[in-house]
C-alpha positions as CSV (number, residue, x, y, z in Angstrom):
1,M,2.7,2.8,-20.8
2,L,2.7,2.7,-24.7
3,L,6.1,0.5,-25.0
4,S,4.6,-2.2,-22.5
5,L,1.3,-2.3,-24.7
6,C,3.8,-3.0,-27.7
7,G,5.4,-6.0,-25.9
8,A,8.4,-4.2,-24.7
9,K,9.7,-6.0,-21.2
10,S,11.7,-3.8,-19.5
11,I,12.3,0.2,-20.2
12,C,15.6,2.0,-18.9
13,L,15.5,5.9,-18.5
14,N,17.7,8.5,-17.4
15,Q,17.3,10.3,-14.3
16,W,18.9,13.1,-14.9
17,H,20.2,15.2,-17.9
18,T,23.1,13.6,-19.6
19,T,25.0,14.3,-23.3
20,L,24.8,11.8,-26.1
21,E,28.4,10.9,-25.6
22,E,27.2,9.6,-21.6
23,N,24.3,7.8,-22.8
24,A,26.2,6.2,-25.8
25,S,28.6,4.9,-22.9
26,K,26.1,4.3,-20.3
27,L,24.5,2.1,-22.8
28,Q,27.7,0.2,-24.1
29,T,28.6,-0.6,-20.4
30,L,25.1,-1.9,-20.0
31,M,24.5,-4.0,-23.0
32,A,28.3,-5.5,-22.2
33,T,27.3,-6.5,-18.7
34,I,23.7,-7.8,-20.2
35,L,25.3,-10.2,-22.8
36,E,28.9,-10.7,-21.4
37,E,27.7,-11.9,-17.4
38,G,24.2,-13.2,-18.8
39,L,22.2,-11.0,-16.4
40,M,19.1,-9.5,-16.6
41,V,18.8,-6.1,-17.9
42,G,18.0,-5.0,-13.6
43,Q,20.2,-6.9,-12.1
44,A,23.0,-5.2,-14.8
45,T,21.7,-1.7,-13.8
46,R,22.0,-2.4,-10.3
47,K,25.8,-3.8,-11.0
48,I,26.8,-0.5,-13.0
49,T,25.0,1.9,-10.6
50,N,26.4,0.0,-7.4
51,P,29.4,-1.8,-8.3
52,T,30.5,-2.8,-4.4
53,L,27.0,-4.4,-4.0
54,I,27.8,-8.1,-3.5
55,K,25.8,-10.8,-3.6
56,P,25.7,-13.0,-0.5
57,S,26.6,-16.2,-0.6
58,P,24.9,-19.3,0.3
59,P,24.9,-20.9,3.8
60,V,27.6,-23.5,4.1
61,V,26.4,-26.5,6.4
62,D,28.8,-29.1,8.0
63,V,26.8,-32.3,7.4
64,D,30.0,-35.0,8.6
65,H,28.4,-35.4,12.3
66,L,25.0,-35.7,11.0
67,Q,24.7,-39.2,9.6
68,G,21.4,-40.3,8.3
69,A,20.0,-36.6,8.5
70,R,19.1,-35.0,5.7
71,L,19.6,-31.2,4.5
72,C,16.6,-29.2,2.9
73,V,17.0,-26.2,1.0
74,T,14.0,-24.0,0.5
75,D,13.4,-20.2,0.0
76,N,17.0,-19.6,0.6
77,Q,16.9,-20.9,3.6
78,S,18.6,-24.3,4.9
79,Y,18.0,-26.8,7.7
80,V,18.5,-30.3,8.9
81,V,15.8,-33.0,9.2
């Protein structure tokens, strides 16, 4: 609570007891992921804790046969008008 009052945007804490070396390694991995891949803190934490998580790709619509139609994309959904 006090950190948020001071202007901290996010706070990451350990859930279980870890050694200083493990904490340093986790912090180094987290910072490398944030800085090198340009991810937000939550995205980087989720990627580190669940590396098999795959972001879904956007749907692909074949519009070659739709002459004069418009493709609308809203809220991660696409439809043809």
